[in-house]
Residue frames relative to the residue before (quaternion, step in Angstrom):
aa qw qx qy qz dx dy dz
X 1.0000 0.0000 0.0000 0.0000 0.00 0.00 0.00
X 0.4561 0.6989 -0.4524 0.3145 3.51 1.29 -0.06
X 0.6259 0.5461 -0.3471 0.4355 3.53 0.96 -0.78
X 0.6612 0.4850 -0.3051 0.4843 3.57 0.89 -0.94
X 0.6650 0.5003 -0.3393 0.4385 3.72 0.89 -0.81
X 0.7064 0.4558 -0.2586 0.4757 3.57 1.13 -0.69
X 0.3039 -0.7806 0.4791 0.2620 3.47 1.48 -0.24
X 0.3994 0.7109 -0.4513 0.3627 3.61 1.02 0.96
X 0.3834 -0.7065 0.5214 0.2865 3.51 -1.04 0.59
X 0.4860 0.6905 -0.4141 0.3398 3.60 1.35 -0.07
X 0.3444 -0.6708 0.6059 0.2537 3.56 -1.13 0.64
X 0.1446 -0.8032 0.5751 0.0570 3.63 -0.79 1.05
X 0.0683 -0.7702 0.6329 0.0402 3.57 -0.78 0.97
X 0.2289 -0.7891 0.5666 0.0629 3.60 -0.96 1.07
X 0.1850 -0.7620 0.6154 0.0809 3.58 -0.63 1.05
X 0.0580 -0.8353 0.5464 -0.0170 3.56 -0.27 1.28
X 0.1910 -0.8171 0.5429 0.0337 3.52 -0.93 1.12
X 0.5129 0.7090 -0.3788 0.3013 3.45 1.32 0.05
X 0.6167 0.5988 -0.3682 0.3542 3.60 1.16 -0.02
X 0.4007 0.6897 -0.4973 0.3413 3.59 1.34 0.42
X 0.6879 -0.4811 0.3043 0.4503 3.60 -1.11 0.38
X 0.7400 0.3813 -0.2431 0.4978 3.61 1.03 -0.87
X 0.6088 -0.6453 0.3450 0.3066 3.66 1.10 0.08
X 0.7676 0.2715 -0.1598 0.5581 3.46 1.35 0.20
X 0.6818 -0.4795 0.3390 0.4362 3.57 -1.29 -0.07
X 0.4932 0.7597 -0.3604 0.2230 3.57 1.20 -0.61
X 0.6050 0.5622 -0.3922 0.4051 3.72 1.09 -0.60
X 0.4742 0.6555 -0.4603 0.3655 3.64 1.20 -0.41
X 0.7840 0.2764 -0.1932 0.5213 3.59 0.80 -0.78
X 0.6129 0.5892 -0.3725 0.3721 3.64 1.00 -0.59
X 0.6493 0.5067 -0.3050 0.4782 3.49 1.08 -0.84
X 0.6546 0.4975 -0.3269 0.4660 3.56 1.02 -0.86
X 0.6751 0.5173 -0.3060 0.4279 3.60 0.83 -0.81
X 0.6212 0.5141 -0.3157 0.5002 3.61 1.18 -0.83
X 0.6748 0.5291 -0.3087 0.4115 3.50 0.91 -0.93
X 0.7119 0.4280 -0.2714 0.4862 3.56 0.94 -0.72
X 0.6013 0.4798 -0.3773 0.5156 3.63 1.12 -0.35
X 0.6038 0.5106 -0.3738 0.4847 3.69 1.00 -0.35
X 0.6363 0.4789 -0.3585 0.4871 3.68 0.90 -0.78
X 0.7006 0.4755 -0.2794 0.4528 3.69 0.99 -0.76
X 0.5600 -0.6328 0.3841 0.3722 3.60 1.31 -0.01
X 0.3336 0.7688 -0.4748 0.2688 3.60 1.19 0.30
X 0.2364 -0.7783 0.5730 0.1004 3.59 -0.85 1.09
X 0.8299 0.1169 0.0108 0.5455 3.55 1.01 -0.80
X 0.0657 -0.7981 0.5988 0.0082 3.48 -1.13 0.83
X 0.2017 -0.7529 0.6158 0.1150 3.53 -1.14 0.78
X 0.1208 0.7829 -0.6096 0.0278 3.52 -1.13 0.44
X 0.3641 -0.6704 0.5839 0.2776 3.68 -1.23 -0.02
X 0.0756 -0.7542 0.6502 0.0521 3.50 -1.39 0.31
X 0.3206 -0.7341 0.5699 0.1831 3.54 -1.18 0.71
X 0.8256 0.0971 -0.0942 0.5478 3.55 0.06 -1.07
X 0.6540 -0.5713 0.2842 0.4064 3.58 1.28 -0.04
X 0.4985 0.6765 -0.4447 0.3099 3.66 1.16 -0.31
X 0.6764 0.4547 -0.3166 0.4853 3.64 0.90 -0.93
X 0.6440 0.5472 -0.3524 0.4022 3.51 0.75 -0.87
X 0.6469 0.5423 -0.2721 0.4619 3.52 1.01 -1.12
X 0.6989 0.4675 -0.2734 0.4671 3.59 0.90 -0.95
X 0.6701 0.4809 -0.3068 0.4749 3.55 0.89 -0.70
X 0.6428 0.5215 -0.3346 0.4504 3.51 1.03 -0.59
X 0.5749 0.5486 -0.3135 0.5198 3.52 1.27 -0.81
X 0.7088 0.4673 -0.2965 0.4375 3.69 0.74 -0.94
X 0.6419 0.5168 -0.3138 0.4715 3.56 0.99 -0.91
X 0.5832 0.5468 -0.3797 0.4656 3.71 0.99 -0.66
X 0.6886 0.5246 -0.3100 0.3931 3.46 0.84 -0.94
X 0.7797 0.2763 -0.1388 0.5445 3.54 1.06 -0.71
X 0.4822 -0.7152 0.4310 0.2650 3.61 1.19 0.45
X 0.3891 0.6579 -0.5173 0.3850 3.56 0.86 1.23
X 0.4331 -0.7045 0.4877 0.2797 3.50 -0.96 0.88
X 0.1315 -0.8270 0.5442 0.0516 3.62 -0.93 0.71
X 0.0311 -0.7677 0.6368 0.0654 3.60 -1.00 0.60
X 0.2044 -0.8288 0.5209 0.0051 3.51 -0.81 1.21
X 0.1487 -0.7769 0.6020 0.1093 3.64 -0.55 0.90
X 0.0789 -0.8298 0.5524 -0.0063 3.56 -0.17 1.30
X 0.5760 -0.6069 0.4383 0.3283 3.59 -0.94 0.99
X 0.5539 -0.6934 0.3511 0.2985 3.60 -0.53 1.10
X 0.6412 0.5277 -0.3207 0.4556 3.48 1.04 -0.92
X 0.6867 0.4775 -0.2713 0.4762 3.58 0.99 -0.91
X 0.6102 0.5608 -0.3480 0.4382 3.54 1.14 -0.75
X 0.6873 0.4621 -0.2641 0.4943 3.55 1.12 -0.81
X 0.7546 0.4368 -0.2134 0.4407 3.61 0.93 -0.88
X 0.7671 0.2884 -0.1467 0.5539 3.62 1.24 -0.54
X 0.0400 -0.8509 0.5238 0.0039 3.62 0.46 1.00
X 0.6340 0.5640 -0.3215 0.4202 3.46 1.15 -0.72
X 0.6114 0.4781 -0.3742 0.5075 3.62 1.14 -0.50
X 0.6410 0.5196 -0.3539 0.4404 3.59 0.87 -0.72
X 0.6304 0.5039 -0.3553 0.4717 3.58 0.94 -0.82
X 0.6443 0.5301 -0.3478 0.4277 3.64 0.92 -0.80
X 0.6028 0.5404 -0.3269 0.4876 3.62 1.03 -0.71
X 0.7069 0.4822 -0.2514 0.4523 3.47 0.75 -1.10
X 0.6366 0.5298 -0.3380 0.4470 3.61 0.95 -0.74
X 0.6727 0.4617 -0.2689 0.5119 3.55 1.25 -0.57
X 0.6109 -0.5751 0.3506 0.4161 3.65 1.30 0.08
X 0.4513 0.6523 -0.4984 0.3499 3.73 1.01 0.21
X 0.2945 -0.6979 0.6164 0.2152 3.43 -1.30 0.50
X 0.1237 -0.8637 0.4879 -0.0255 3.40 -0.49 1.25
X 0.0638 0.8189 -0.5686 0.0447 3.73 -0.53 1.05
X 0.5165 -0.6331 0.4685 0.3360 3.55 -1.03 0.79
X 0.2031 -0.7728 0.5960 0.0798 3.58 -1.11 0.76
X 0.4410 -0.1701 -0.8713 0.1318 1.57 -1.66 1.85
X 0.1400 -0.7971 0.5820 0.0791 3.49 -1.05 0.81
X 0.6150 -0.5587 0.4186 0.3666 3.58 -1.34 0.30
X 0.5337 0.6995 -0.3629 0.3068 3.58 1.26 -0.23
X 0.7881 0.2053 -0.1212 0.5676 3.71 1.16 -0.43
X 0.6626 -0.4966 0.3886 0.4041 3.55 -1.33 0.34
X 0.6470 0.5251 -0.3365 0.4387 3.59 1.04 -0.91
X 0.6542 0.5363 -0.3079 0.4354 3.55 1.02 -0.89
X 0.6581 0.5471 -0.2792 0.4354 3.47 0.93 -1.15
X 0.6945 0.4857 -0.3050 0.4344 3.55 0.85 -0.91
X 0.6186 0.5250 -0.3321 0.4811 3.61 1.18 -0.55
X 0.6615 0.5088 -0.2834 0.4724 3.58 1.07 -0.89
X 0.6093 0.5671 -0.3449 0.4339 3.49 1.09 -0.74
X 0.6862 0.4549 -0.2862 0.4902 3.66 1.07 -0.83
X 0.8214 -0.0363 0.0417 0.5676 3.50 1.04 -0.78
X 0.3348 -0.7878 0.4807 0.1902 3.64 -0.09 1.28
X 0.7191 0.4118 -0.2375 0.5069 3.66 1.22 -0.54
X 0.2055 0.8056 -0.5329 0.1575 3.57 1.20 0.37
X 0.3889 -0.7540 0.4925 0.1940 3.59 -0.97 0.98
X 0.4738 -0.6955 0.4150 0.3458 3.42 1.40 -0.26
X 0.0674 -0.7338 0.6741 0.0498 3.56 -1.50 0.22
X 0.6351 -0.5478 0.3786 0.3913 3.48 -1.34 0.48
X 0.5871 0.5943 -0.3491 0.4245 3.53 1.22 -0.71
X 0.6725 0.4950 -0.2909 0.4670 3.49 0.96 -0.87
X 0.6620 0.5201 -0.2934 0.4530 3.54 0.95 -0.90
X 0.6013 0.5484 -0.3233 0.4829 3.53 1.17 -0.65
X 0.6475 0.5433 -0.2961 0.4449 3.52 0.97 -1.03
X 0.6906 0.4702 -0.2821 0.4716 3.54 1.01 -0.93
X 0.6771 0.4835 -0.3345 0.4426 3.56 0.87 -0.67
X 0.6403 0.5026 -0.3232 0.4828 3.56 1.05 -0.63
X 0.6447 0.4744 -0.3381 0.4950 3.71 0.98 -0.76
X 0.6336 0.4983 -0.3583 0.4710 3.70 0.92 -0.64
X 0.6480 0.4879 -0.3618 0.4596 3.68 0.83 -0.70
X 0.6887 0.5025 -0.2797 0.4416 3.68 0.87 -0.90
X 0.7887 0.3606 -0.1864 0.4616 3.56 0.86 -0.94
X 0.4957 0.6876 -0.4358 0.3025 3.71 1.13 -0.45
X 0.4846 -0.6561 0.5106 0.2720 3.45 -1.18 0.81
X 0.6623 0.4367 -0.2796 0.5408 3.52 1.26 -0.38
X 0.4865 -0.6850 0.4425 0.3134 3.59 -0.56 1.10
X 0.0029 -0.8378 0.5323 -0.1214 3.53 -0.46 1.38
X 0.2074 -0.7631 0.5982 0.1298 3.57 -1.11 0.69
X 0.3415 -0.7078 0.5726 0.2337 3.60 -1.07 0.67
X 0.0795 -0.7918 0.6038 0.0466 3.62 -1.14 0.70
X 0.1808 -0.7794 0.5957 0.0709 3.50 -1.03 0.96
X 0.3901 -0.7846 0.4560 0.1557 3.59 -1.01 0.81
X 0.7858 0.2312 -0.1359 0.5574 3.57 1.26 -0.06
X 0.7595 0.4490 -0.2676 0.3873 3.63 -1.34 -0.36
X 0.7456 0.4549 -0.2807 0.3979 3.63 0.51 -1.05
X 0.6818 -0.5573 0.3152 0.3539 3.52 -1.23 0.69
X 0.7032 0.4270 -0.3136 0.4741 3.59 0.84 -0.83
X 0.5491 0.5391 -0.4360 0.4666 3.70 1.07 -0.40
X 0.6894 0.5032 -0.3041 0.4232 3.67 0.71 -0.85
X 0.6271 0.5491 -0.2964 0.4662 3.38 1.18 -0.77
X 0.6466 0.4878 -0.3170 0.4934 3.63 1.00 -0.94
X 0.6718 0.5206 -0.3211 0.4179 3.65 0.87 -0.83
X 0.5089 0.6906 -0.4035 0.3183 3.57 1.14 -0.48
X 0.5006 0.6464 -0.4142 0.4000 3.54 1.30 -0.22
X 0.5441 0.5991 -0.4004 0.4299 3.56 1.17 -0.42
X 0.7472 0.4072 -0.2405 0.4670 3.53 0.69 -1.15
X 0.5863 0.5907 -0.3393 0.4385 3.60 1.17 -0.59
X 0.6434 0.4976 -0.2634 0.5188 3.47 1.17 -0.86
X 0.6718 0.5015 -0.3249 0.4378 3.52 0.83 -0.85
X 0.6159 0.5391 -0.3527 0.4534 3.64 0.98 -0.70
X 0.6783 0.4849 -0.3018 0.4622 3.58 0.99 -0.90
X 0.6476 0.5314 -0.2955 0.4593 3.51 1.13 -0.90
X 0.6470 0.4994 -0.3240 0.4764 3.62 1.00 -0.70
X 0.6260 0.5093 -0.3368 0.4851 3.59 1.12 -0.60
X 0.6323 0.5133 -0.3327 0.4755 3.58 1.08 -0.59
X 0.6733 0.4537 -0.2736 0.5157 3.57 1.15 -0.63
X 0.4679 -0.7262 0.4361 0.2521 3.64 1.16 -0.11
X 0.6291 0.5048 -0.2717 0.5249 3.48 1.41 0.53
X 0.1052 -0.7805 0.6003 0.1389 3.59 -1.25 0.04
X 0.5621 -0.6785 0.3896 0.2683 3.47 -0.97 0.96
X 0.3654 -0.6829 0.5925 0.2216 3.65 -1.04 0.79
X 0.8133 0.1016 0.0145 0.5728 3.55 1.01 -0.99
X 0.1736 -0.7732 0.5957 0.1309 3.63 -0.93 0.70
X 0.0312 -0.8326 0.5527 -0.0163 3.62 -0.38 1.07
X 0.1043 0.8052 -0.5770 0.0890 3.62 -0.81 0.90
X 0.5016 -0.6118 0.5119 0.3348 3.56 -1.30 0.35
X 0.0761 -0.8047 0.5835 0.0787 3.58 -1.07 0.44
X 0.0983 -0.7495 0.6546 0.0128 3.60 -0.90 1.06
X 0.7983 0.0782 0.0067 0.5972 3.52 0.08 -1.43
X 0.6234 -0.6100 0.3172 0.3724 3.53 1.16 -0.44
X 0.5749 0.6438 -0.3915 0.3189 3.58 1.20 -0.58
X 0.6380 0.5531 -0.3290 0.4229 3.61 0.95 -0.75
X 0.7207 0.4075 -0.2799 0.4861 3.54 0.87 -1.02
X 0.6349 0.5277 -0.3455 0.4462 3.56 0.91 -0.74
X 0.6756 0.4651 -0.3104 0.4806 3.64 0.80 -0.71
X 0.6495 0.5073 -0.3110 0.4734 3.53 1.04 -0.58
X 0.7805 0.4005 -0.1819 0.4442 3.57 0.87 -1.05
X 0.5666 0.6814 -0.3455 0.3088 3.58 0.95 -0.88
X 0.6752 0.4995 -0.2842 0.4624 3.60 0.91 -0.95
X 0.6292 0.5341 -0.3250 0.4617 3.58 1.27 -0.34
X 0.5581 0.6874 -0.3756 0.2736 3.57 1.10 -0.61
X 0.6653 0.5266 -0.3607 0.3872 3.56 0.81 -0.80
X 0.6404 0.4725 -0.3372 0.5030 3.61 1.00 -0.57
X 0.6645 0.4854 -0.3418 0.4537 3.62 0.82 -0.61
X 0.6936 0.4759 -0.2949 0.4533 3.54 0.93 -0.87
X 0.6757 0.4790 -0.2737 0.4890 3.67 1.13 -0.65
X 0.5774 -0.6093 0.3996 0.3685 3.59 1.10 -0.19
X 0.5142 0.6717 -0.4171 0.3323 3.62 1.26 -0.23
X 0.7952 0.1575 -0.0749 0.5808 3.51 1.25 -0.47
X 0.2515 -0.7858 0.5418 0.1605 3.56 -0.99 0.75
X 0.2867 0.8225 -0.4493 0.1986 3.44 1.46 0.21
X 0.3620 -0.7392 0.5143 0.2409 3.62 -1.00 0.82
X 0.2484 -0.7444 0.6025 0.1458 3.57 -1.13 0.56
X 0.0025 -0.8540 0.5164 -0.0623 3.62 -0.31 1.29
X 0.1224 -0.7931 0.5921 0.0740 3.67 -0.50 1.07
X 0.1319 -0.8201 0.5563 0.0222 3.50 -0.86 1.08
X 0.0609 -0.8115 0.5801 -0.0351 3.55 -0.59 1.26
X 0.5985 -0.5948 0.4127 0.3431 3.44 -1.32 0.44
X 0.5216 -0.6604 0.4398 0.3137 3.61 -0.88 0.91
X 0.6507 0.5234 -0.3263 0.4429 3.66 1.07 -0.84
X 0.8229 0.0657 -0.0376 0.5631 3.74 1.08 -0.49
X 0.0791 -0.8478 0.5242 -0.0122 3.50 0.62 1.30
X 0.3501 -0.7229 0.5513 0.2256 3.57 -0.92 0.90
């Protein structure tokens, strides 16, 4: 009914990634990263999370492969989104608010401001420091931006192409949200070959928040 509400002649197809166990597209790379870490003999992983989607997805993935996980969650989200924290803990992840007293980076920020609300950059710093200094061999995992993450997420676009074929249609415009970039890249990259070869003139539009443009 969206087309009718907008009074548009366009046909709108919606690719929904929220039906995964963790509720987002993030398991596409979380499961892959946990799998390869298991193959390499990794016993423990550290990571950060903001709103909690990546932390939830990696906790789910680490439970599948019996890998210990510690998650540094941005403090403001840790306080405001307890349900995401409970989800991570249900899958066995250890979640601490960042900045935390567990790392040198965290302690330095807490010394300046004991009520620090945290940031993704601080949480990343803590997770990386933990991985480097831990007495238990530990790997750090990131859920967006990096090349291997974008490759894992391309399953979104590959599925979309197949689903459009099933619908007997092809998109004129591909529109997606962009934060770190893994969702949009995974959605759009598989359409690039046809666009660059001239087989398709479809537009690729990334939408970002005005308050925090990427």
